[in-house]
LUMMAR-46079 format. One line per field, with one value per residue: residue in one letter; z, x, y of N, C-alpha, C in turn; residue number from 1. Coordinates in Angstrom, 3 decimals. Last residue first. Example, Ala and Ser with C-alpha at 12.3 -4.5 7.8 and 13.67 -1.06 7.14 Angstrom:
# residues 2
resn: [s:a] .
n_z: [7.080:7.800] .
n_x: [12.850:13.190] .
n_y: [-2.250:-5.690] .
ca_z: [7.140:7.800] .
ca_x: [13.670:12.300] .
ca_y: [-1.060:-4.500] .
c_z: [7.870:7.800] .
c_x: [12.900:13.200] .
c_y: [0.030:-3.300] .
resi: [2:1] .
END
This chain:
# residues 209
resn: [n:k:p:m:l:v:t:d:i:v:h:t:v:g:n:s:s:i:v:d:a:t:e:v:m:s:k:g:g:m:a:d:e:i:w:v:k:d:g:d:i:l:p:k:l:i:q:g:q:v:s:t:l:t:e:g:k:q:a:m:a:k:l:a:a:s:t:y:t:g:p:v:v:h:y:t:l:i:g:a:l:v:a:k:n:e:p:k:q:l:s:e:v:t:a:a:d:l:k:g:f:a:d:n:t:p:g:f:v:t:f:p:g:t:s:k:l:t:d:v:l:e:a:l:k:v:l:s:v:l:t:t:v:n:s:a:g:a:a:n:d:v:i:d:k:d:r:v:m:l:a:g:g:v:l:v:g:e:k:t:e:t:k:t:e:e:v:k:t:t:e:k:n:d:n:n:d:n:q:m:a:g:a:w:y:g:g:f:g:g:l:a:l:g:i:v:i:a:i:a:a:t:a:y:k:t:s:e:m] .
n_z: [70.121:72.836:72.307:72.319:72.393:70.591:72.219:74.107:76.131:78.859:81.105:83.035:85.405:86.264:86.068:85.849:85.394:85.240:84.162:84.796:82.343:79.184:78.263:79.044:76.456:75.926:74.552:73.902:74.670:74.208:76.203:77.073:79.603:80.068:82.181:83.589:84.386:85.610:84.904:84.270:85.378:84.323:84.469:82.134:81.494:80.245:79.111:79.249:78.593:80.781:82.109:85.035:85.807:88.154:90.086:91.004:92.790:91.166:89.882:91.922:92.250:89.770:89.878:91.917:90.681:88.530:89.513:88.816:89.579:87.689:84.885:82.072:78.586:76.408:75.623:74.452:71.852:70.942:70.880:69.044:66.715:66.469:66.083:63.618:61.068:59.540:59.332:59.471:60.813:60.126:57.800:58.740:59.848:57.508:56.136:57.817:60.327:62.972:63.786:64.103:66.606:67.880:67.050:68.505:71.438:73.386:76.758:79.114:81.821:84.340:85.651:88.149:86.021:85.100:81.534:79.352:78.318:77.382:75.405:73.548:72.028:69.277:67.576:66.754:69.101:69.194:66.935:67.626:69.662:68.281:66.730:68.552:70.343:70.192:70.864:73.001:73.366:74.041:76.560:78.173:77.354:78.165:80.989:82.198:84.267:86.560:86.194:82.860:80.602:78.114:75.202:74.017:74.725:77.912:81.037:83.810:86.082:87.726:88.523:86.130:84.641:81.573:79.838:78.647:80.715:83.697:85.424:86.414:87.640:88.316:90.743:93.847:95.919:95.565:94.051:93.792:94.721:95.145:92.793:92.244:93.586:92.329:89.240:86.789:85.148:82.370:79.669:77.664:75.234:73.973:74.668:73.621:71.007:70.647:71.381:69.378:67.168:67.652:67.629:65.000:63.785:64.777:63.757:61.043:60.916:61.802:59.784:57.637:58.403] .
n_x: [-21.224:-18.889:-15.350:-12.197:-8.746:-5.959:-3.108:-1.146:-0.659:0.615:-0.918:-0.355:-1.774:-1.713:-0.413:2.313:2.757:4.123:3.269:2.279:3.551:3.586:1.678:-1.168:-3.135:-6.583:-9.333:-12.878:-15.466:-16.501:-15.567:-12.300:-9.966:-6.573:-4.115:-0.938:1.103:1.925:-0.930:-3.172:-5.936:-7.887:-10.347:-12.659:-14.682:-17.824:-18.660:-18.142:-15.948:-14.404:-15.208:-15.138:-13.944:-14.774:-13.806:-12.889:-10.860:-8.678:-8.887:-8.238:-5.549:-4.584:-5.043:-3.296:-0.865:-0.892:-3.070:-5.309:-6.878:-9.591:-11.468:-9.928:-9.879:-10.775:-12.938:-11.976:-11.594:-14.185:-14.988:-13.244:-14.148:-16.651:-16.013:-14.614:-15.395:-14.927:-12.094:-10.529:-9.610:-11.075:-9.886:-7.605:-8.734:-9.654:-7.321:-5.998:-7.342:-4.965:-2.445:-1.303:-2.000:-0.019:2.256:2.040:0.049:-2.663:-3.127:-5.210:-4.912:-6.458:-6.138:-7.144:-6.889:-5.902:-5.114:-4.237:-6.448:-7.754:-6.040:-6.226:-8.314:-8.890:-8.464:-5.896:-4.469:-4.802:-3.424:-0.776:-0.515:-0.850:1.469:3.578:4.546:7.236:8.742:7.822:7.264:4.574:4.115:4.629:2.584:0.298:0.558:2.987:5.961:7.037:7.719:8.721:9.999:12.345:12.207:12.092:9.583:10.182:11.617:10.672:12.833:15.062:15.865:14.204:12.884:11.963:9.909:9.393:9.197:9.180:11.220:14.430:15.897:18.904:20.179:18.527:17.062:14.401:12.970:9.433:6.953:5.744:5.079:2.502:1.188:2.396:1.224:0.108:-1.503:-0.718:-1.025:-2.566:-1.489:-0.875:-2.989:-5.146:-4.648:-4.895:-7.501:-8.722:-8.173:-9.611:-12.127:-12.409:-12.437:-14.816:-16.636:-16.449:-17.552:-20.081:-21.080:-21.004:-22.809] .
n_y: [60.045:59.657:60.281:58.750:59.632:58.446:57.047:57.436:60.457:62.196:64.146:67.063:69.273:72.844:75.293:74.899:71.327:68.084:65.137:62.463:60.086:58.919:57.121:55.552:54.129:53.911:52.147:52.369:52.718:55.140:56.772:55.331:54.631:54.808:53.255:52.927:50.081:47.833:46.029:48.279:50.106:52.961:55.554:56.671:59.474:60.811:64.174:66.922:68.378:68.048:64.738:63.003:59.728:57.039:54.098:51.677:51.585:51.429:53.894:55.669:55.051:55.814:58.570:59.323:58.722:60.448:63.195:65.463:68.394:69.961:68.876:67.401:66.882:65.634:66.961:69.199:68.206:67.975:70.637:71.767:70.477:71.570:74.247:74.188:73.724:75.948:76.005:72.777:70.683:68.538:67.681:66.401:64.155:62.958:62.420:60.579:58.648:57.933:57.471:59.928:60.651:59.216:60.522:62.874:61.960:63.320:64.110:64.863:67.076:68.664:71.991:74.478:77.345:79.853:79.559:78.342:77.182:79.489:80.413:78.224:77.532:77.703:75.701:76.331:75.763:73.066:72.312:72.752:70.857:68.459:68.436:68.345:66.509:65.979:68.203:70.805:73.489:73.697:72.680:74.960:76.676:75.172:74.951:77.399:77.151:76.227:73.559:72.529:70.339:70.552:68.463:65.969:64.988:66.034:65.967:67.944:69.813:70.164:67.709:65.572:62.690:61.476:59.249:56.880:55.094:57.082:57.909:57.966:60.843:62.659:63.257:62.664:63.611:63.142:60.554:59.959:59.399:61.793:62.970:62.530:64.700:67.504:68.407:67.930:69.382:70.304:69.844:70.699:71.323:68.867:67.213:68.456:68.228:65.536:65.257:66.626:65.147:62.901:63.919:64.537:62.105:61.115:62.926:62.520:59.937:60.396:61.990:60.169:58.204] .
ca_z: [69.269:72.080:73.028:71.528:73.107:70.757:71.348:72.799:75.805:77.422:80.908:81.725:85.109:86.140:86.159:86.873:84.949:86.054:83.656:85.778:83.371:80.084:77.970:79.434:77.503:75.587:75.645:73.462:75.055:73.182:76.194:76.645:78.719:80.135:80.917:83.719:83.492:86.236:85.336:83.660:85.649:84.485:84.677:83.208:81.211:81.229:79.103:79.907:77.535:80.569:81.320:84.138:85.700:86.838:89.940:89.929:93.353:92.126:89.118:91.360:93.381:90.172:88.865:92.105:91.954:88.269:89.187:89.040:89.415:88.870:85.910:83.271:79.713:76.921:76.152:75.852:72.690:71.082:71.679:70.440:67.199:66.630:67.251:64.852:62.006:59.756:60.184:58.704:60.936:61.417:57.718:57.968:60.714:58.556:55.526:57.566:58.902:62.440:63.695:62.908:65.507:68.157:66.579:67.046:70.717:72.459:75.446:78.504:80.373:84.054:84.690:87.493:86.167:86.412:82.702:80.031:78.877:78.397:76.587:74.185:73.418:70.129:68.309:65.792:68.589:70.319:66.981:66.525:69.965:69.278:66.111:67.722:70.465:69.963:69.458:72.867:73.020:72.821:75.399:78.282:77.146:76.766:80.129:82.103:82.983:86.553:86.966:84.201:81.109:79.563:75.852:73.933:73.340:77.055:79.616:83.110:85.455:87.093:89.573:86.742:85.519:82.494:80.650:77.773:79.638:82.685:85.919:85.312:88.003:87.417:89.660:92.637:96.058:95.296:95.017:93.256:94.330:96.308:93.314:91.703:94.025:93.599:90.485:87.436:86.500:83.602:80.443:78.928:76.183:73.906:74.947:75.046:71.608:70.344:72.186:70.756:67.276:67.513:68.873:65.993:63.529:65.034:65.209:61.598:60.405:62.567:61.125:57.573:58.226] .
ca_x: [-21.802:-20.063:-16.611:-13.396:-9.953:-6.968:-4.267:-0.743:-1.268:0.745:-0.538:-0.614:-0.919:-2.270:-1.879:1.833:2.842:3.561:4.037:2.658:2.621:4.347:3.093:-0.407:-2.128:-5.349:-8.373:-11.485:-14.817:-16.766:-16.999:-13.219:-11.002:-7.811:-4.827:-2.261:0.688:2.348:0.456:-2.749:-4.555:-7.685:-8.965:-12.456:-13.433:-17.007:-18.730:-19.325:-16.945:-14.975:-14.434:-16.051:-13.698:-14.610:-14.333:-13.868:-12.207:-8.878:-9.063:-9.585:-6.468:-4.488:-5.725:-4.732:-1.207:-0.975:-1.776:-5.296:-5.559:-8.910:-11.235:-10.734:-9.514:-9.483:-13.179:-12.383:-10.450:-13.347:-15.716:-13.191:-12.790:-16.507:-16.815:-13.940:-15.471:-16.329:-12.822:-11.191:-8.823:-11.373:-11.189:-7.465:-8.035:-10.596:-8.324:-5.435:-7.430:-6.242:-3.314:-0.967:-2.751:-1.416:2.033:1.932:1.277:-2.075:-2.726:-4.742:-5.028:-5.741:-6.659:-6.205:-7.206:-5.514:-5.771:-3.239:-5.432:-8.376:-6.290:-4.968:-8.362:-8.916:-9.730:-6.994:-4.512:-5.289:-4.874:-1.352:-0.325:-1.821:0.139:3.395:3.145:6.320:8.689:7.975:8.628:5.047:3.889:5.456:3.979:0.527:0.444:1.664:5.310:6.672:6.529:8.984:8.725:12.187:12.106:13.337:9.847:9.147:11.914:10.546:11.552:14.456:15.509:15.379:12.658:13.075:9.988:9.540:10.115:8.493:9.862:13.628:15.183:17.816:20.220:19.176:18.517:14.877:14.030:10.709:7.768:5.981:6.399:3.459:1.121:2.153:1.830:0.873:-1.923:-0.351:-0.091:-3.179:-1.714:-0.006:-1.635:-5.041:-4.647:-3.629:-6.481:-8.856:-7.603:-8.169:-11.599:-12.438:-11.327:-13.567:-16.508:-15.984:-16.195:-19.200:-20.969:-20.202:-21.400] .
ca_y: [61.077:59.197:60.434:59.006:59.202:59.499:56.877:56.892:59.165:61.972:62.746:66.454:68.130:71.505:75.270:75.831:72.719:69.166:66.278:63.480:60.547:59.795:56.909:56.732:53.973:54.616:52.339:52.364:51.472:54.140:56.463:56.386:54.082:55.575:53.367:53.509:51.155:49.086:45.935:47.027:49.717:51.533:55.119:55.698:58.781:60.106:62.719:66.389:68.179:69.373:65.695:63.712:61.166:57.645:55.454:51.674:51.741:50.355:52.655:55.683:54.867:54.416:57.775:59.509:58.077:59.010:62.606:64.018:67.792:69.447:69.902:67.179:67.741:65.191:65.620:69.328:68.568:66.784:69.660:72.206:70.275:70.119:73.867:74.577:72.596:75.570:76.963:73.831:71.900:69.152:68.342:67.641:65.106:63.351:63.294:61.902:58.949:58.369:56.295:59.177:61.247:58.885:59.156:62.943:62.293:62.347:64.606:63.623:66.907:67.422:71.026:73.549:75.933:79.315:80.149:79.160:76.298:78.632:81.239:78.600:77.094:78.897:75.637:76.407:77.139:73.871:72.147:73.530:72.274:68.862:68.403:69.538:66.927:64.859:67.797:69.355:73.113:74.354:71.815:73.758:77.068:75.534:73.777:76.793:77.459:77.641:73.882:73.042:70.831:70.515:69.768:66.718:65.356:65.455:66.038:66.672:69.497:71.332:68.655:66.155:63.824:61.609:60.461:58.035:54.772:56.280:57.728:57.468:59.626:62.292:64.219:62.170:63.702:64.496:60.807:60.442:58.256:60.963:63.274:61.587:63.313:66.896:68.834:66.865:69.040:70.902:69.081:70.322:72.357:70.006:66.839:68.283:69.534:66.162:64.619:67.067:66.470:62.792:63.384:65.591:63.007:60.412:62.794:63.779:60.192:59.514:62.549:61.388:57.857] .
c_z: [69.924:71.264:72.187:72.388:72.328:71.420:71.615:71.805:74.366:77.090:79.398:81.718:83.772:85.844:85.928:87.067:86.057:85.484:84.307:85.270:84.165:81.082:78.915:79.218:77.786:76.754:75.135:74.622:74.592:73.511:75.180:76.598:78.365:79.116:81.138:82.325:83.785:85.404:86.074:83.951:84.980:84.794:84.891:83.321:82.401:80.657:80.015:79.954:78.094:79.527:81.238:83.427:84.765:86.942:88.549:89.687:92.283:92.722:90.047:90.611:92.883:91.313:89.218:91.119:92.204:89.539:88.931:88.578:89.781:88.540:87.129:84.281:80.873:78.110:76.764:76.464:74.159:72.007:71.938:71.351:68.684:67.227:67.538:66.099:63.352:60.755:60.503:59.626:60.154:61.632:59.016:57.926:60.015:59.468:56.569:57.011:58.658:60.943:63.045:62.720:64.213:67.042:66.800:66.469:69.218:71.747:74.571:77.056:79.937:82.575:84.695:86.560:87.605:86.553:83.975:81.288:79.553:79.090:77.727:75.468:74.191:71.601:69.242:66.485:67.631:69.877:68.105:66.540:68.873:69.616:67.078:67.070:69.635:70.103:69.168:71.420:72.771:72.402:74.116:77.027:77.264:76.501:78.674:81.092:82.946:85.200:86.914:84.883:82.556:79.979:77.344:74.589:73.193:75.624:78.825:81.621:84.775:86.524:88.990:87.841:86.136:83.321:81.572:78.548:78.761:81.586:84.987:85.849:86.828:87.887:88.660:91.545:94.835:95.351:94.691:94.369:93.846:95.990:94.535:92.280:93.513:93.708:91.621:88.811:87.264:84.904:81.840:79.843:77.519:75.011:74.992:75.418:73.091:71.023:71.930:71.604:68.710:67.734:68.807:67.272:64.602:64.856:65.553:63.099:61.013:62.179:61.986:58.961:58.250] .
c_x: [-23.057:-20.611:-17.750:-14.665:-11.196:-8.219:-5.283:-1.885:-0.977:0.249:-0.530:-0.121:-1.330:-1.251:-2.479:0.324:2.277:3.829:3.420:3.609:3.195:3.374:3.983:1.074:-1.410:-4.370:-7.089:-10.553:-13.386:-16.130:-17.370:-14.661:-11.993:-8.787:-6.075:-2.861:-0.732:1.936:0.851:-1.264:-4.294:-6.214:-8.911:-10.992:-13.169:-15.729:-17.664:-19.434:-18.237:-16.082:-15.133:-15.267:-14.740:-14.345:-14.032:-14.494:-13.302:-10.277:-9.358:-9.878:-7.912:-5.449:-5.699:-5.517:-2.707:-1.345:-1.952:-3.956:-5.590:-7.580:-10.563:-10.437:-10.482:-9.009:-11.904:-12.766:-10.826:-12.166:-14.899:-13.883:-12.675:-15.148:-16.689:-14.693:-14.823:-16.491:-14.250:-12.015:-9.423:-10.603:-11.537:-8.786:-7.907:-9.974:-9.307:-6.456:-6.987:-6.175:-4.654:-1.811:-2.513:-2.300:0.586:1.640:1.016:-0.823:-2.068:-4.432:-4.450:-5.978:-5.807:-6.921:-7.586:-5.766:-5.377:-3.831:-4.286:-7.327:-6.884:-5.203:-7.101:-9.085:-9.909:-8.356:-5.688:-5.414:-5.504:-2.880:-0.968:-1.710:-0.901:2.011:2.853:4.844:7.680:7.772:8.842:6.445:4.484:5.341:4.923:1.991:0.805:1.681:3.940:6.113:6.124:7.712:8.940:10.866:11.852:13.326:11.082:9.415:10.834:10.826:11.584:13.072:14.799:14.928:13.969:12.859:11.183:9.665:10.379:9.512:9.053:12.245:14.326:17.198:19.106:19.127:19.263:16.392:14.659:11.716:9.159:6.907:6.730:4.845:2.216:2.305:1.453:1.374:-1.045:-0.709:0.088:-2.225:-2.136:-0.255:-0.750:-3.617:-4.451:-3.545:-5.156:-7.762:-7.643:-7.539:-10.100:-11.814:-11.253:-12.382:-15.186:-15.781:-15.622:-17.760:-20.038:-19.996:-20.519] .
c_y: [61.657:60.336:59.857:59.135:59.620:58.919:57.986:56.729:58.742:60.562:62.505:65.009:67.530:70.426:73.883:75.770:73.608:70.551:67.522:64.555:61.717:60.411:57.695:56.423:55.298:54.498:52.986:52.662:51.349:52.791:55.393:55.888:55.181:54.989:54.204:53.640:51.626:50.296:47.200:46.884:48.373:51.271:53.607:55.280:57.863:59.483:62.107:64.880:67.580:69.293:67.048:64.807:61.774:59.148:56.012:53.039:51.726:50.391:51.483:54.383:54.813:54.112:56.282:58.654:58.165:58.253:61.119:63.454:66.313:68.804:69.265:68.282:67.510:66.010:65.061:67.979:68.632:67.067:68.416:71.199:70.633:69.805:72.371:74.146:72.910:74.415:76.541:74.727:73.070:70.448:69.064:68.414:66.455:64.396:63.817:62.885:60.392:58.637:56.640:57.929:60.492:59.443:58.725:61.549:62.431:62.864:63.566:63.969:65.563:67.156:69.752:72.576:75.606:77.823:79.401:79.807:77.043:77.785:80.420:79.393:77.485:78.535:76.824:76.428:77.311:75.329:72.970:73.457:73.133:70.341:68.922:69.587:68.178:65.226:66.690:68.904:71.632:73.923:72.384:72.900:75.873:75.853:74.073:75.640:76.802:78.096:75.347:73.538:71.268:71.147:69.607:68.081:66.226:65.925:65.313:66.867:68.139:71.041:69.866:67.098:64.279:62.858:60.420:59.332:55.985:56.012:56.853:57.142:59.199:60.993:63.945:63.222:63.206:64.610:62.145:60.692:58.666:59.805:62.424:61.786:62.418:65.408:67.933:67.222:68.085:70.323:69.518:69.625:71.904:70.971:68.053:68.009:69.409:67.484:65.283:66.500:66.941:64.132:63.314:65.114:64.060:61.331:62.140:63.693:61.457:59.747:61.716:61.977:59.087] .
resi: [209:208:207:206:205:204:203:202:201:200:199:198:197:196:195:194:193:192:191:190:189:188:187:186:185:184:183:182:181:180:179:178:177:176:175:174:173:172:171:170:169:168:167:166:165:164:163:162:161:160:159:158:157:156:155:154:153:152:151:150:149:148:147:146:145:144:143:142:141:140:139:138:137:136:135:134:133:132:131:130:129:128:127:126:125:124:123:122:121:120:119:118:117:116:115:114:113:112:111:110:109:108:107:106:105:104:103:102:101:100:99:98:97:96:95:94:93:92:91:90:89:88:87:86:85:84:83:82:81:80:79:78:77:76:75:74:73:72:71:70:69:68:67:66:65:64:63:62:61:60:59:58:57:56:55:54:53:52:51:50:49:48:47:46:45:44:43:42:41:40:39:38:37:36:35:34:33:32:31:30:29:28:27:26:25:24:23:22:21:20:19:18:17:16:15:14:13:12:11:10:9:8:7:6:5:4:3:2:1] .
END
């Protein structure tokens, strides 16, 4: 029971971390649906794209900044940003990549047991935290268009942590199914950074123990 409890918390933290720093792979594909001649285009209910970049959590995410630097200014992913620092993954997420990051919001972390999340922030649990965070990161660039195409074909993604993530489509929304069968909805898709793309999700993804 104790190991399961920690695994759940760890996953939550990973997602948060992923969210904050892994926002970078959005470059490219999703832009096919945008109109460059408009001052602003509503892409998702929680995302507004301008000629300069995408607004996430009140901050402008721009393509010339890396995943970590973009996430640092967003008010809705502060938990994940702090966890990425604790897990010492900042340098990794600031590297060339590219990466596709599925990053949970502060509200996503709020769904988890507070005591468990707190325990994962302790120095002795850093390895567990890092493992969960890397489950939310995928090598390569997968925009929402690519994820939808994969979902239609029944294809899966292999995370940096080594376990599988499965893209799904429900209506016009993209969902990600984790190894435990849990599903997380993409709230804000295709946040493009210099070293990848980030998809903000509403639930922490859980790997198998």
